[in-house]
C-alpha positions in Angstrom: -15.9 8.1 8.8 -12.8 9.3 7.3 -9.4 8.5 9.7 -6.3 10.7 9.4 -3.4 8.7 10.9 -1.2 9.6 13.4 1.0 12.7 12.1 -0.6 13.4 8.8 -3.2 14.7 7.2 -5.9 15.2 4.1 -7.2 17.8 2.0 -11.1 17.9 0.3 -13.4 19.9 -0.9 -16.3 21.6 1.4 -19.6 23.2 -0.2 -21.5 26.0 1.1 -23.7 24.6 3.5 -22.1 21.5 4.4 -21.2 20.3 7.6 -18.0 19.0 9.0 -17.6 17.0 12.0 -13.7 16.2 13.1 -13.6 13.5 16.1 -11.4 12.9 18.4 -11.3 9.1 18.7 -8.5 8.2 21.3 -9.0 11.5 23.4 -6.3 14.1 23.5 -5.2 14.8 20.3 -4.8 17.8 18.3 -6.5 18.9 14.8 -4.8 21.7 12.8 -7.1 22.9 10.6 -7.0 25.6 7.5 -9.9 26.7 5.4 -9.1 28.1 1.7 -11.7 30.1 -0.6 -12.2 27.0 -3.1 -12.1 29.6 -6.0 -9.2 32.3 -5.1 -6.3 30.2 -2.7 -5.6 33.5 -1.8 -8.3 34.1 0.6 -7.7 31.9 3.5 -8.5 31.1 7.5 -6.7 34.2 9.3 -6.4 34.3 12.8 -6.4 38.2 13.6 -9.3 38.6 11.6 -11.2 36.2 13.8 -10.4 37.0 16.9 -10.8 40.9 15.5 -14.4 40.5 15.0 -15.4 37.8 17.3 -13.8 39.7 20.4 -12.2 36.6 21.9 -8.8 34.5 21.7 -11.5 31.3 22.9 -13.3 30.3 20.1 -16.2 27.8 20.3 -19.9 27.0 19.5 -21.3 29.8 17.9 -18.6 31.5 16.7 -17.3 32.3 12.7 -13.9 31.9 11.7 -12.6 34.5 9.0 -10.7 34.8 6.3 -8.3 37.3 5.7 -10.8 39.3 3.3 -13.2 39.2 6.6 -15.8 37.1 5.1 -17.3 34.3 7.4 -15.9 30.6 6.5 -17.3 28.7 8.5 -19.8 28.6 11.9 -18.8 26.6 14.4 -22.2 25.0 15.2 -21.2 21.9 18.1 -17.8 21.9 20.1 -18.3 19.0 22.7 -15.0 20.4 24.7 -14.6 24.0 24.1 -11.1 24.2 24.1 -9.6 25.5 21.0 -6.2 27.5 19.7 -6.0 29.9 17.4 -2.3 31.4 18.7 0.1 28.9 17.8 1.3 28.4 14.1 1.6 24.8 12.9 4.7 23.0 14.0 7.5 22.6 11.4 11.3 21.2 11.8 12.3 24.4 13.2 9.9 24.2 15.9 11.1 20.7 16.9 14.8 21.6 16.7 13.4 24.5 19.3 11.3 23.2 22.0 12.3 19.2 21.7 16.2 19.8 20.4 15.3 17.7 17.5 18.0 17.8 14.8 16.5 14.0 12.9 13.1 14.7 10.9 10.0 14.2 12.3 6.7 14.6 10.3 5.2 17.8 11.1 1.6 19.8 10.7 3.1 22.4 8.1 4.5 19.8 6.2 1.3 17.7 5.9 -0.5 20.6 5.3 1.5 22.0 2.3 1.8 18.0 0.9 -1.8 18.2 1.1 -2.6 21.7 -0.2 -0.2 21.8 -3.1 -2.5 20.3 -5.9 -4.5 23.3 -5.1 -1.9 25.6 -5.6 -1.2 26.9 -2.3 2.4 27.7 -2.3 4.4 26.8 1.3 4.2 30.7 1.9 0.8 30.6 2.0 0.3 28.3 5.0 -1.5 30.5 7.3 -2.1 30.0 11.6 -4.4 27.0 11.3 -7.2 26.6 13.9 -6.1 24.0 16.5 -9.2 22.3 17.2 -8.8 20.6 20.7 -4.8 22.3 21.6 -5.0 23.6 24.7 -3.3 26.9 25.2 -3.3 29.0 28.6 -1.6 32.2 28.9 -0.6 33.8 32.4 -1.0 38.1 33.4 2.1 39.0 32.3 0.8 37.1 28.6 3.2 34.0 28.4 1.9 31.0 27.0 2.2 27.7 27.8 0.4 24.2 26.3 -0.7 21.7 28.1 -2.2 18.6 27.5 -5.7 18.5 25.2 -8.6 18.4 27.8 -10.7 16.4 24.8 -11.7 12.8 25.7 -12.6 10.2 23.7 -15.5 10.8 21.0 -15.6 14.7 21.6 -16.3 16.6 18.7 -16.5 20.1 16.7 -19.0 20.9 13.6 -18.0 23.3 11.3 -20.9 24.4 9.0 -19.2 26.4 5.6 -20.3 29.3 4.5 -18.6 29.8 1.2 -17.4 26.7 -1.0 -14.0 25.9 0.4 -10.3 23.6 0.3 -10.3 21.6 4.0 -6.6 20.7 4.8 -6.1 19.2 8.4 -3.8 17.2 10.2 -3.2 14.5 13.1 -1.3 17.0 15.0 2.9 15.2 15.0 4.0 17.8 18.5 4.6 15.5 21.5 3.1 18.0 24.0 -0.1 19.1 22.4 -1.1 16.0 22.5 -0.3 15.1 25.8 3.2 13.1 24.8 1.8 10.6 22.1 0.2 10.6 18.9 -2.9 9.4 17.5 -5.8 9.6 14.6 -8.5 12.2 13.8 -11.8 11.2 12.8 -13.7 13.4 10.2 -17.0 12.9 8.8 -18.6 15.4 5.8 -22.8 15.4 7.4 
């Protein structure tokens, strides 16, 4: 198992047919994940296309995640927790200033995704909304959203089966509220 340290990220290639398993090692830790077509990084994960085709905002085992070109990128083949988010964008310095009144430097998912993707030619403007594994976002009847602590426990995992050759970037999320107030590592394996 590979380990992503708290408040950091990684990137790698995943071939069509391979399975990526992401593990919440200690529990209550979110991981932002992105997928890009490995032969054309302009084809990337799309929250809008995915929720449209899957007819749901709550995506779990059996659902596909789609690209901005309406192609299936991955299929979720296992999900022991079942709670993920595809509404909220990766946190950045302005997020921390807005929600936490932080003005000092703090690592962010946006920064960690970009740092690990620029080697593949992905620009800052090329980073879409991430699929937020284990993130617990709820909403009321008026549509007001609220981030609650993750319901994932130590050992919970999700598995994605690649539907095309991919570049993957993922993080151990850096936003305090998303992770129940603390920062922990995330594990992953290519099966």
